[in-house]
C-alpha positions in Angstrom: 34.3 20.0 -75.8 33.9 18.5 -72.4 31.2 16.0 -71.4 29.5 15.3 -68.1 27.8 12.0 -67.5 25.5 12.2 -64.5 23.1 10.1 -62.5 20.6 10.7 -59.8 19.2 8.7 -57.0 15.8 9.6 -55.7 13.1 8.6 -53.3 9.5 8.2 -54.4 7.2 10.0 -52.0 3.9 11.9 -51.7 4.0 15.7 -51.6 1.2 17.2 -49.6 1.9 20.5 -51.3 1.5 19.1 -54.8 -1.2 16.6 -53.8 0.7 14.0 -55.9 3.8 11.8 -55.9 7.2 13.1 -56.8 10.7 11.5 -57.1 12.7 13.5 -54.6 16.4 13.6 -55.4 18.7 12.3 -52.7 22.0 12.1 -54.5 23.9 13.6 -57.4 26.8 11.8 -59.1 28.8 12.7 -62.2 32.0 12.3 -64.1 33.6 14.7 -66.5 35.3 13.6 -69.7 37.4 15.5 -72.2 37.4 15.2 -76.0 39.6 12.1 -75.8 37.0 10.4 -73.5 39.4 10.6 -70.5 37.8 11.1 -67.1 39.1 14.4 -65.8 36.8 14.9 -62.8 34.3 13.3 -60.4 31.3 14.7 -58.5 29.3 13.2 -55.6 26.8 14.9 -53.3 24.1 13.6 -51.0 20.9 15.7 -50.8 19.0 16.2 -47.6 15.3 15.5 -48.3 12.5 17.8 -47.2 9.4 16.3 -48.8 9.6 12.9 -47.0 11.6 11.8 -43.9 11.2 8.1 -44.9 13.1 6.2 -47.5 11.2 3.6 -49.5 12.3 0.1 -48.8 13.3 -0.5 -52.4 15.5 2.6 -52.3 17.2 1.4 -49.1 17.7 -2.1 -50.6 19.1 -0.8 -54.0 21.3 2.0 -52.7 22.2 0.7 -49.2 21.6 4.3 -48.1 19.8 5.0 -44.8 17.9 8.1 -43.8 20.5 8.8 -41.2 23.1 9.1 -44.0 21.1 11.4 -46.3 19.8 13.7 -43.6 23.4 14.7 -43.2 23.4 15.8 -46.9 23.2 19.3 -48.2 20.0 21.2 -49.2 18.9 20.7 -52.7 19.7 24.2 -53.9 23.2 24.1 -52.5 23.9 20.7 -54.1 22.4 21.8 -57.4 24.6 24.9 -57.4 27.7 22.7 -56.8 26.7 20.5 -59.6 26.0 23.4 -61.9 29.6 24.7 -61.3 30.9 21.2 -62.1 28.8 20.7 -65.3 28.4 24.2 -66.8 29.6 24.6 -70.3 29.6 20.8 -70.9 27.4 18.5 -72.9 25.2 16.7 -70.3 24.6 13.0 -70.7 22.4 10.5 -68.8 21.3 6.9 -69.2 17.8 7.5 -70.6 15.9 10.8 -70.1 14.4 9.7 -66.8 17.0 11.6 -64.8 16.4 14.7 -66.8 12.7 14.4 -66.2 13.3 13.9 -62.5 15.7 16.9 -62.2 13.2 19.2 -63.9 10.4 18.0 -61.6 12.7 18.8 -58.6 13.6 22.2 -60.1 9.9 22.9 -60.5 9.2 22.0 -56.9 12.1 23.9 -55.3 12.7 26.8 -57.7 9.6 27.0 -59.9 11.8 26.4 -63.0 10.6 24.4 -66.0 14.0 23.8 -67.6 17.6 23.1 -66.6 19.2 26.6 -67.0 22.8 25.3 -67.4 22.0 22.5 -69.8 22.5 23.7 -73.4 23.3 20.4 -75.1 22.2 16.8 -74.2 22.8 13.2 -75.2 20.6 10.2 -74.2 23.4 7.6 -73.8 20.9 4.7 -73.5 19.6 5.4 -77.0 23.2 6.0 -78.3 24.5 2.8 -76.9 21.5 0.8 -78.0 22.0 1.9 -81.6 25.8 1.6 -81.6 25.5 -2.0 -80.3 23.2 -2.7 -83.3 20.5 -4.0 -81.1 17.0 -4.5 -82.5 13.7 -4.3 -80.7 12.0 -1.6 -78.6 12.9 -2.9 -75.1 14.9 -0.4 -73.1 18.6 -1.3 -72.7 19.6 -1.7 -69.1 22.9 -0.1 -68.0 24.3 -3.3 -66.5 23.2 -5.3 -69.6 25.1 -2.9 -71.8 28.2 -3.2 -69.6 27.9 -7.0 -69.8 27.6 -7.0 -73.5 30.7 -4.8 -73.7 32.6 -7.1 -71.3 33.2 -4.3 -68.8 34.4 -5.3 -65.3 32.1 -3.4 -62.9 32.3 -5.6 -59.8 34.2 -3.1 -57.8 32.0 -0.1 -58.7 29.0 0.6 -56.4 25.8 -0.1 -58.4 22.7 1.9 -57.9 24.7 4.8 -56.5 24.8 8.0 -58.5 28.6 8.2 -58.9 29.0 4.5 -59.5 26.3 4.4 -62.2 27.9 7.5 -63.8 31.2 5.8 -64.0 29.7 2.6 -65.6 27.8 4.8 -68.1 31.0 6.7 -68.9 32.8 3.3 -69.4 30.1 2.3 -71.9 30.5 5.6 -73.8 34.3 5.2 -73.9 34.0 1.7 -75.4 31.5 2.9 -78.0 32.8 6.3 -78.7 32.6 7.6 -82.3 32.8 11.3 -82.6 30.6 11.8 -85.6 28.0 9.4 -84.3 27.9 11.1 -80.9 27.4 14.5 -82.5 24.4 13.2 -84.4 22.8 12.2 -81.0 23.6 15.6 -79.4 20.4 17.7 -79.0 20.1 21.4 -78.5 18.0 22.0 -75.3 15.5 24.6 -76.6 11.8 24.7 -76.1 11.2 21.9 -78.6 13.5 19.6 -76.5 11.4 20.1 -73.4 8.1 19.6 -75.3 9.4 16.3 -76.6 10.7 15.4 -73.1 7.4 15.9 -71.4 5.2 14.5 -74.1 3.4 11.3 -73.1 2.3 8.8 -75.7 -1.5 8.8 -75.9 -3.8 5.9 -76.8 -6.6 7.2 -79.1 -9.9 5.8 -78.0 -12.5 8.1 -79.6 -13.7 8.0 -83.2 -14.1 11.8 -83.3 -10.5 12.4 -82.2 -8.4 14.6 -84.6 -5.8 11.7 -84.6 -8.3 9.0 -85.6 -7.8 8.2 -89.3 -9.0 4.7 -90.2 -9.7 5.3 -93.9 -6.3 3.9 -95.1 -6.4 0.8 -93.0 -6.8 -2.5 -95.0 -6.7 -6.2 -94.1 -5.7 -9.3 -96.0 -7.8 -12.4 -95.6 -6.3 -14.8 -93.0 -7.6 -17.8 -95.0 -6.6 -17.1 -98.6 -4.5 -13.9 -98.3 -6.7 -11.9 -100.6 -7.7 -8.3 -100.0 -10.7 -7.9 -97.8 -13.3 -5.1 -97.8 -15.0 -3.5 -94.9 -18.7 -4.3 -94.6 -19.7 -2.2 -91.6 -18.8 0.9 -89.6 -15.8 1.2 -87.3 -16.9 1.1 -83.7 -15.1 2.0 -80.5 -13.8 -0.9 -78.4 -11.5 -1.2 -75.5 -8.5 1.0 -76.3 -9.1 0.7 -80.0 -11.5 0.2 -82.8 -13.1 -2.7 -84.6 -15.1 -3.3 -87.9 -16.3 -6.3 -89.8 -14.5 -7.3 -93.0 -15.2 -9.8 -95.8 -12.7 -11.3 -98.2 -13.4 -10.3 -101.8 -12.1 -13.7 -103.1 -13.3 -16.5 -100.8 -16.0 -14.7 -98.8 -14.3 -15.3 -95.4 -15.6 -12.9 -92.7 -13.6 -11.6 -89.8 -13.3 -8.6 -87.5 -10.5 -6.1 -88.1 -9.1 -4.5 -85.0 -7.0 -1.4 -84.9 -5.3 0.6 -82.1 -3.8 4.1 -82.5 -1.1 5.6 -80.4 -0.1 9.2 -80.8 3.6 9.8 -80.3 5.4 13.2 -80.2 6.2 13.3 -83.9 4.2 10.4 -85.4 1.1 8.3 -85.1 1.5 4.5 -84.7 -1.3 2.2 -85.9 -1.4 -1.5 -85.0 -3.9 -3.9 -86.4 -4.9 -7.5 -86.0 -7.5 -10.0 -87.2 -10.1 -11.3 -84.8 -11.7 -14.6 -85.8 -15.4 -14.1 -86.6 -17.7 -17.0 -85.9 -21.2 -17.4 -87.5 -23.8 -19.1 -85.3 -23.8 -22.1 -87.7 -20.1 -22.4 -87.4 -20.3 -22.4 -83.6 -22.9 -25.2 -83.7 -20.8 -27.2 -86.1 -17.7 -26.8 -83.9 -19.6 -27.8 -80.7 -21.0 -30.9 -82.5 -17.5 -31.9 -83.6 -16.1 -31.4 -80.0 -19.0 -33.5 -78.5 -18.4 -36.3 -81.0 -14.7 -36.3 -80.2 -15.5 -36.5 -76.5 -17.8 -39.5 -77.0 -21.0 -37.4 -76.4 -23.9 -37.6 -78.8 -25.0 -34.2 -80.1 -28.4 -33.1 -79.0 -31.2 -33.4 -81.6 
């Protein structure tokens, strides 16, 4: 089994044909590894852009590329064909699925394809390295952060260039390689893979949505910790829902707030307590504040 770690550089631009923005690929870079995780080949190719003749300033700063350089590159289809010959039959790997998403969007634009024909198996190395490092939290692991954690010397490798980032990614894989673990992260690239790839997490905002199920949501009293009961209907609020609750034990009243996010294969519900003030409590608090400030309360 051979593996190909690849990276793309792209230029964000507006397509008049699509009437929307697209990340146009301007560089392919990749390294090939054998079963022993030894690098056996390298690939680098600049792509001549056709959607935009201007490079975004952030792209020029990060990559140190100029338009004069990339306009000498090869057409997208020629570069893609060269990359296909280099990568065909291998397990493809990238740092996060962003490069896969970008490649599919460019295939859609140039060749009206919705999938990557030569990609049969795939590994998201960002996810793999995050888990192998035993990191907690949901924040995305940056490539250079991973390299720093692993103590890798990357000073002489060009950063934010396709081949350079491919090499750094491969170095992270080499350091964290575990055959059985890597196999468990290897995905077959069928229709389900692309459905998951293009699914965008949705925030549910309507009570009549098929994904809105608030019946099982409960709250504990923030004062005594006892179970509270809902005393009114759920109502739609900004990017979520709210309802009044009262504690069964101490009578404390508050607003329970819930937000629902629909993911590809699950529904995530977050909840929080919003302090509920009675008019009498507001008057009492204002009186106490005025007294503390040396002001006499109004009679």
